[in-house]
C-alpha positions as CSV (number, residue, x, y, z in Angstrom):
1,M,-4.0,27.4,-19.3
2,N,-6.1,26.9,-16.2
3,I,-5.1,26.9,-12.5
4,A,-5.0,23.1,-12.2
5,E,-2.6,22.9,-15.2
6,I,-0.4,25.7,-13.7
7,T,-0.4,24.0,-10.3
8,R,0.6,20.6,-11.9
9,L,3.5,22.2,-13.7
10,L,4.7,24.0,-10.6
11,E,4.6,20.8,-8.6
12,N,6.7,19.0,-11.3
13,I,9.6,21.5,-11.3
14,V,11.2,19.8,-8.3
15,R,10.1,16.3,-7.2
16,F,11.5,13.6,-4.9
17,G,11.4,10.0,-6.1
18,T,13.3,6.7,-6.4
19,I,15.0,5.0,-9.3
20,E,12.6,2.5,-10.8
21,A,14.7,1.3,-13.8
22,V,18.3,1.8,-15.1
23,Q,19.3,1.7,-18.8
24,M,23.1,1.7,-19.5
25,Q,23.1,2.8,-23.2
26,P,22.2,5.5,-23.6
27,P,22.5,6.2,-19.9
28,R,19.0,6.8,-18.6
29,V,16.8,6.1,-15.7
30,K,13.1,5.9,-14.9
31,V,11.9,7.6,-11.7
32,K,8.8,6.8,-9.6
33,S,7.5,9.8,-7.7
34,G,4.2,9.3,-5.9
35,N,1.8,7.8,-8.5
36,I,3.9,9.2,-11.4
37,A,6.5,7.2,-13.4
38,T,8.7,9.1,-15.8
39,T,10.0,8.2,-19.2
40,W,13.8,7.5,-19.6
41,L,15.7,10.5,-18.3
42,P,19.4,11.4,-18.0
43,W,21.0,11.4,-14.6
44,L,23.6,14.0,-13.5
45,N,27.2,12.7,-13.2
46,L,30.1,14.4,-11.5
47,R,31.9,14.8,-14.8
48,A,30.8,14.3,-18.4
49,G,33.4,16.1,-20.5
50,A,37.0,15.3,-21.5
51,D,37.3,13.9,-18.0
52,R,34.3,11.6,-17.3
53,E,32.8,9.7,-14.4
54,W,30.7,6.5,-14.8
55,D,28.7,5.6,-11.8
56,P,25.1,4.5,-12.7
57,P,22.4,4.9,-10.1
58,T,20.8,1.8,-8.5
59,I,17.2,0.7,-8.3
60,G,15.6,2.1,-5.1
61,E,18.1,5.0,-4.8
62,Q,16.4,8.2,-3.7
63,V,16.7,11.1,-6.1
64,V,15.6,14.6,-7.0
65,L,13.9,15.1,-10.3
66,L,14.5,18.6,-11.8
67,S,12.1,19.4,-14.6
68,P,12.4,22.8,-16.4
69,S,9.0,24.4,-16.8
70,G,7.4,21.5,-15.0
71,N,7.7,19.2,-18.1
72,L,8.7,15.8,-16.6
73,A,9.7,14.5,-20.1
74,Q,12.5,17.2,-20.0
75,G,13.6,16.2,-16.5
76,V,17.1,15.5,-15.2
77,V,17.7,13.2,-12.3
78,L,20.0,14.3,-9.4
79,T,21.2,11.1,-7.6
80,G,22.8,10.6,-4.2
81,L,20.2,11.1,-1.5
82,F,20.6,8.7,1.5
83,S,17.4,7.0,2.7
84,D,16.1,4.5,5.2
85,L,16.5,1.9,2.4
86,I,20.1,2.9,1.5
87,P,21.6,4.7,4.6
88,A,24.9,6.7,4.7
89,N,28.1,4.6,4.7
90,G,30.0,7.0,6.9
91,D,29.5,8.8,10.2
92,R,32.3,11.4,10.7
93,E,33.9,14.5,9.3
94,G,37.1,14.0,7.2
95,L,36.0,10.6,5.9
96,H,35.7,10.0,2.2
97,R,34.4,6.5,1.7
98,R,33.3,4.6,-1.4
99,T,31.4,1.3,-0.7
100,Y,30.7,-1.1,-3.5
101,R,27.9,-3.6,-3.8
102,D,30.2,-6.5,-3.5
103,G,31.6,-5.2,-0.1
104,A,34.8,-3.6,-1.4
105,V,35.7,-0.3,0.3
106,I,38.1,2.5,-0.7
107,E,38.4,5.3,1.8
108,Y,40.6,8.2,2.8
109,D,40.3,9.6,6.4
110,S,41.9,13.1,6.3
111,V,41.7,13.3,10.1
112,A,43.6,10.0,10.7
113,K,45.6,10.6,7.5
114,Q,45.0,7.0,6.4
115,L,44.2,5.5,3.0
116,L,42.4,2.2,3.0
117,A,41.4,-0.3,0.3
118,V,39.6,-3.5,1.2
119,L,38.5,-6.1,-1.4
120,P,36.1,-8.9,-0.8
121,A,37.3,-12.6,-0.8
122,G,38.7,-13.5,-4.2
123,G,39.3,-9.8,-5.1
124,K,42.4,-8.8,-6.9
125,A,44.2,-5.4,-7.4
126,Q,46.2,-4.4,-10.4
127,L,48.3,-1.3,-10.8
128,T,49.8,-0.6,-14.2
129,A,52.3,2.3,-14.4
130,P,54.6,2.2,-17.4
131,G,56.6,5.0,-15.8
132,G,57.2,3.1,-12.6
133,V,55.9,3.2,-9.0
134,T,57.6,4.8,-6.0
135,I,56.7,3.8,-2.5
136,L,58.1,5.9,0.4
137,G,57.9,4.5,3.9
138,N,57.9,1.0,5.4
139,V,56.1,-1.8,3.6
140,D,54.8,-4.9,5.3
141,I,53.8,-7.9,3.0
142,T,52.0,-11.0,4.1
143,G,52.2,-13.7,1.5
144,T,54.4,-14.4,-1.5
145,V,56.1,-11.8,-3.6
146,T,56.8,-12.8,-7.2
147,V,59.1,-10.7,-9.3
148,S,59.7,-11.3,-13.0
149,A,63.1,-9.6,-13.3
150,D,65.2,-8.7,-10.2
151,V,65.0,-7.3,-6.7
152,V,67.6,-4.7,-5.7
153,A,68.1,-3.8,-2.0
154,S,70.7,-1.2,-1.0
155,G,72.3,-1.5,-4.5
156,I,72.6,-5.3,-4.2
157,S,70.9,-7.4,-6.9
158,L,69.2,-10.6,-5.8
159,V,69.8,-12.1,-9.2
160,T,73.4,-11.1,-9.9
161,H,75.1,-10.6,-6.5
162,T,78.0,-12.8,-5.5
163,H,79.2,-14.0,-2.1
164,G,82.8,-14.0,-1.0
165,G,84.4,-16.6,1.3
166,V,82.4,-19.5,-0.1
167,Q,83.6,-22.9,1.0
168,T,82.0,-26.3,0.9
169,G,80.6,-27.9,4.0
170,S,78.8,-26.4,6.9
171,G,80.3,-22.9,6.6
172,T,78.3,-19.7,5.7
173,T,79.0,-17.2,3.1
174,A,80.1,-13.6,3.5
175,V,77.8,-10.7,2.9
176,P,76.8,-10.1,-0.8
177,K,78.9,-7.8,-2.9
């Protein structure tokens, strides 16, 4: 092996680049680094075991290409570097923010102790919890609340409660029982 070959291998161990193409199945990307374009390579995820994370990179995202022994064909792509093209979506300590391409934002600010979820126009949220949902604290709702079974407030059912002192005419009923 000559000096030029050794130098090339050393330079290829760690390279910066950008995502040029994304393939979903099997999950692979092609990276452009200078005048070099890689073959399809896997990208590193936060988790890929019994618990898994799915978050494919996007074209133009800046990455680090890690290639054992300088062999680019055996490389692995480390995503998540901010760039001028794709800048950071936060600017302070204690903020964990996820911004989606359609404008949706989910964030937790541990300094302000505030959880926020914002969906774009037309967005819907669904929570499925067969064991139930418990909310502690005050709740403000703007809009219509639709319930398929019953609403119970302080032990009084909206569906089955009765009123005492009912009379016809302009009178009002007593409190529910």
